[in-house]
C-alpha positions as a printed Julia matrix, in Angstrom:
196×3 Matrix{Float64}:
  98.99  132.22   92.6
 101.76  131.2    95.05
 103.48  127.88   94.38
 105.85  127.84   97.32
 107.71  129.99   99.82
 111.33  129.65  100.86
 112.21  131.47  104.04
 113.03  131.35  107.71
 110.42  129.79  109.96
 110.0   132.53  112.58
 106.99  131.09  114.38
 105.39  127.66  114.54
 102.35  126.29  116.31
 100.53  123.0   115.64
  98.14  124.62  113.16
 100.03  127.67  111.84
 103.49  128.82  110.88
 105.02  132.12  109.85
 107.75  132.19  107.18
 109.81  135.33  106.66
 110.61  135.67  102.95
 112.31  138.82  101.68
 111.41  140.75  104.82
 107.71  139.78  104.68
 106.14  137.34  107.14
 103.66  134.95  105.52
 101.22  133.22  107.87
 100.28  129.73  106.69
  97.71  127.35  108.11
  99.38  123.94  108.34
  98.66  120.31  109.24
 100.34  118.54  112.15
 102.28  116.52  109.58
 103.81  119.69  108.15
 104.33  121.19  111.61
 106.45  118.18  112.5
 108.77  118.91  109.57
 109.27  122.61  110.25
 111.81  124.02  112.69
 111.84  127.56  114.06
 114.96  129.39  112.94
 115.53  127.15  109.92
 115.2   128.21  106.29
 112.69  125.89  104.68
 110.49  125.49  101.64
 106.72  125.32  102.09
 104.37  124.52   99.22
 101.35  126.79   99.31
  97.72  126.93   98.33
  95.71  130.15   98.45
  92.12  129.46   99.47
  89.48  132.21   99.37
  86.06  131.88  101.0
  83.6   134.79  100.98
  86.38  137.19   99.99
  88.6   136.12  102.91
  91.89  134.59  101.78
  93.9   132.07  103.75
  97.27  130.66  102.79
  97.69  126.94  103.42
 101.22  125.54  103.74
 102.48  122.01  103.13
 105.83  120.29  103.58
 105.47  118.29  100.34
 103.87  118.64   96.93
 101.92  115.41   97.49
 100.31  116.81  100.62
  99.38  120.03   98.79
  98.0   118.15   95.77
  95.9   115.99   98.05
  94.59  119.06   99.91
  93.62  120.63   96.58
  91.58  117.52   95.73
  89.93  117.47   99.16
  88.95  121.14   98.85
  87.2   120.41   95.55
  84.54  118.42   97.45
  81.45  120.32   98.61
  81.4   121.01  102.38
  85.14  120.44  102.73
  87.01  123.58  103.72
  90.58  124.21  104.86
  89.9   123.14  108.46
  88.57  119.72  107.42
  91.3   119.19  104.8
  94.04  120.06  107.3
  92.43  117.86  109.97
  92.42  114.89  107.56
  96.06  115.52  106.67
  96.97  115.89  110.36
  95.62  112.44  111.21
  96.57  110.54  108.04
  99.73  110.69  105.93
  98.93  111.61  102.29
  99.41  108.05  101.0
  97.27  106.55  103.8
  94.51  109.09  103.24
  94.45  108.5    99.48
  94.31  104.74  100.03
  91.47  105.06  102.59
  89.4   107.17  100.2
  90.17  104.88   97.25
  88.93  101.8    99.11
  85.89  103.64  100.54
  87.0   103.34  104.16
  84.39  105.67  105.69
  85.26  104.49  109.22
  88.87  105.66  108.88
  87.74  109.08  107.69
  85.17  109.43  110.49
  87.92  109.07  113.11
  88.97  112.61  112.2
  87.35  115.37  114.23
  84.79  117.25  112.14
  84.17  114.43  109.65
  80.67  113.03  109.82
  79.1   110.18  107.89
  77.87  112.35  105.0
  81.18  114.12  104.39
  83.11  110.84  104.64
  80.77  109.2   102.12
  80.95  112.23   99.81
  84.77  112.17   99.88
  84.8   108.47   98.96
  82.19  108.88   96.24
  83.66  111.97   94.56
  87.38  111.21   94.95
  87.58  107.4    94.74
  89.01  107.26   91.19
  91.34  110.24   91.66
  92.67  108.8    94.94
  93.23  105.38   93.4
  95.37  107.05   90.73
  97.12  109.18   93.38
  97.91  106.13   95.53
  99.2   104.08   92.58
 101.32  106.99   91.29
 102.87  107.34   94.73
 103.82  103.64   94.72
 105.39  102.42   97.93
 106.09  104.73  100.82
 108.82  107.16   99.84
 111.79  107.6   102.11
 111.26  111.06  103.57
 114.19  113.14  102.36
 114.39  116.91  102.67
 112.28  118.36   99.84
 114.86  121.07   99.2
 117.44  118.39   98.31
 115.01  116.73   95.9
 114.13  120.04   94.23
 117.8   121.0    93.96
 118.54  117.59   92.42
 115.79  118.13   89.82
 117.2   121.56   88.97
 120.7   120.09   88.61
 119.42  117.32   86.33
 117.57  119.84   84.15
 120.85  121.71   83.65
 122.38  118.36   82.62
 119.81  117.99   79.85
 116.93  116.08   81.44
 113.4   117.38   80.98
 111.86  118.56   84.27
 109.27  115.76   84.23
 111.88  113.09   83.57
 114.18  114.52   86.24
 111.4   114.63   88.84
 110.26  111.06   87.97
 113.81  109.73   88.36
 114.44  111.58   91.63
 111.15  110.22   93.0
 112.17  106.68   91.97
 115.51  107.07   93.75
 113.78  108.42   96.87
 111.58  105.28   97.06
 114.55  102.94   97.13
 115.39  101.63  100.63
 119.09  102.44  100.23
 118.17  106.1    99.54
 118.11  106.79  103.28
 121.9   106.92  103.23
 122.12  109.65  100.61
 119.93  112.55  101.59
 121.83  115.39   99.97
 121.46  116.83   96.48
 124.72  115.39   95.2
 123.83  111.85   96.3
 120.43  112.1    94.6
 121.93  113.35   91.33
 124.58  110.62   91.34
 121.95  107.94   92.01
 119.82  109.19   89.1
 122.82  109.26   86.76
 123.6   105.64   87.71
 120.08  104.52   86.7
């Protein structure tokens, strides 16, 4: 229903944030990883996931698409709700979590509050193949650049004739390169892709 929100962060706590978009404040439940990337008073983009349990909706917010995609996979497992998914993503970075599930590392999952033996085993059993694909698609650890710059670079490349998928793949490749840390703005990303 909601893909993302772009607005001013008007309130932030370790597990929730409020974004004001078009005069409306949207409360999002967030992980500690996302909380660390949000700043009160800044205009930021948050990827969202609407989760409804027993008719009660909650909006989950994530700093990156990868984190949101991983949360969506976690929530597909029986007995895993938003609190457990956000706890897992608060303790482990998305790539680390995917790798732990892919290799069946139950002990790493059990270190997270609220994760018992059965849930950890169920996560590994049901998501092993999907997480192996997720981890291999992610490749090496990406250099964390502002997501807005990456999205703007994709939009600019689409206007230059690239398909959206091709543009996103190329921007992601540039972001994984060690020298990418120097060029964090949209223009630098577009130039790097055009030099490929």
